[in-house]
N, C-alpha and C positions, 0 to 999 in steps of 0.2 A: 589146251589151246589158248592162244592170246585173244584178248578182247577185240571185237570188231565193232566199230561205230558206223552205222549205215545212215546216211542222210538222204532223204527223199527231197527232190528239188524240182521245181517247175519254172520254165521260162514263160513269161507272160508279156502281152503287148503293153506298152505304156498306156495308162488309163485314158489319157487324152487322145490316143490313137485307136482305141478299140472300135471295131466295126464288125457287123454281122454280114455274112455273105448271103446271096440269094437262096442258098440251101438251108439257111437258119443256123449255120455253124460259124464259129469265130473265124474271121478272115485274117490269117496271120501273114499273108504274103507281102503286104506293103507296110505294115506297122513296125515301128522300131520296138525291139523287145529287150527286157531286162530280167534279171533273176527276181522272182516273186519276193516282195518285201518280207513277208513272214518267213519264207524259206531261208532268207539270209540270217535270221536269228537262230534257226536250227543249225545252219552251217557253222555259225560261231559257237553254239553250244557243243557241237561235236569237236571242234578245235580246242575248246577249253578242257573238255574231258581228256583229250589226248595229251594236253600239257600236264595233267595230273597222272596220266598213265602212258608214259612214253612208248611202251611196247605195243600199244593198241594200233590197229590198222584202221584207216579212215577210207570209207567208200562212199561215193555219191552216185545216186541212181535217178534217172528221169525217164519219162515216157512222153514221146512226142515226135515231131518231124525232125529231119536231119539238122535243121537250123538250131536246134536246142544244144548242139555241140558247143556253141559259143559260150553258154553259161557253164557247161561242164568243164571247159578249159579254165574258166575263171575260178571254179572251185579247186581245180588242181593247182592253180597259181597261189591260192590261199593256203595250201598245205595238205589237201586231200591226196591219198596215195593212188586210188584207182577210180575210174569213172565208167559208168555203163549207161547206154541209151537204148531203150526199147522202142524201136521205130518200125511201124508197119502201117501202110495205108489203110488196112482193114481196121485199125484201132482209131482212125480219125473220127472225131465226134463222139468218142466214148463218154458215157455218163459216169458218175462217180463209182457206181457199183462195178462196172466193167473195168475202170481204171484201177480200183483197189484189187480186183481179182488178178488182173494182168501183172501188176507190180508184185503181188505176193508170189505169183508163179515165177517171175524173174528172180526173186530172192531165193526161192527154193532151187532154181536152176543154178544159181551161183553157189549153192551149198549151205544155205542157212535155213533153219527151221527146227521144230521140236521133234520131227520124225526121226526114227532110227537112222543113223549114218550121216545125219546133217549136223553142222556146227550149231550149238545152241548158246554159245558165249557171245551174244551180240545185243546191241542196243540200236533201235531204229529211232531217229530223230526227224521231225518234219515241222514245217510251219503250221500254224493253226488253221489257215485257210489260204486260198489264192484270190487275187484281186479280180480275176476274170470269171470266177465261179461263185466265190463267197459261201460255199456250202459247209466247209469244215468237216466233210465226210471222209475223204480219202485216207488220212492217217488211221482213223478208227476202223475203216473197212479193211485196210491192210492188216492191222492187228487182229481183227476178228477172223479173217481168212487164214492167218497163220496160227490162230489159237494161242495168242500170247497176251499177257496183261498189258494194260495201257493206261497212260495218264494224259489227260487233256488239259488245255489252258495252263501249261507248265511255264513258270517264269524262270526258275533256275533249277539246275540238277547237278548232282555230284555222284560219281561212282566210287564207292568205298566198301571194302570187305565183301565184294561179290554182290552188292545191291546198289540200287539207285535211291538216293535221298533227294526228293523233289519238293519244290514249293509250288503249289497249285493255286491259281487265283479262283476264288469263289465269290459269290455276291456278298458284299459287306466285309470281305477280308481275304484270308488265305488258309490253306491247310497244308500240313507237312505230310508227305506220304512216302512209303518205302515200297519199291518195286523190285521183284526178283528178276533175274535174267533167264531167258530173253524177254525183252519188253519193248514197247513203243511209246513215244511221247510226242505230243504236238505242242509247240512253243508259241507263247504270246509275243507280240512285238514290244515288250516292256522290260525284259530282263537284262539283256546285255547289248552293247553296241557292236554290230558286226564290223570286222576289220575289212580293209580294202585288199584286193589282190596285189601281189608284188609284181613289179615290172619284170 
């Protein structure tokens, strides 16, 4: 099977317009939203891996309200092949554990996982964290739920000879790591400059 690169993306309110509702949840109804900054670096990492592996398929996935379609369309305009939005009012206000669990179930539903009968030739890329939560939990929780290796604080990554060679930022320097497929990586906003969508 051909390689699939799956980018996890979130649409977030502009930091200057973030407001909490009376229910204690983020009020997204009036705030202007953008693709989360860290997610844009992961989107770019996926596009660069596709440049090196033209047969690869690019998928972008998100969980949130229907308004998130705007950011998914931008990812398609940047060069992604398919986009999926997991949207259900019952998921509103999910914490990071519930979000990671729901996204991992979405990916299995799409046919990806280590279980028998599922495609295991895939790489998950995500931003390090989101500006409206700042926990940096979801990419790791998705990897844990899918029982696949993960790399955090990744600056650059290349897919070669069936493995990922990644540069990971650590205190005082960096480390080079090799990850087998399938795997997940969360990217820092320091590696590559994200491109703009085409008109």
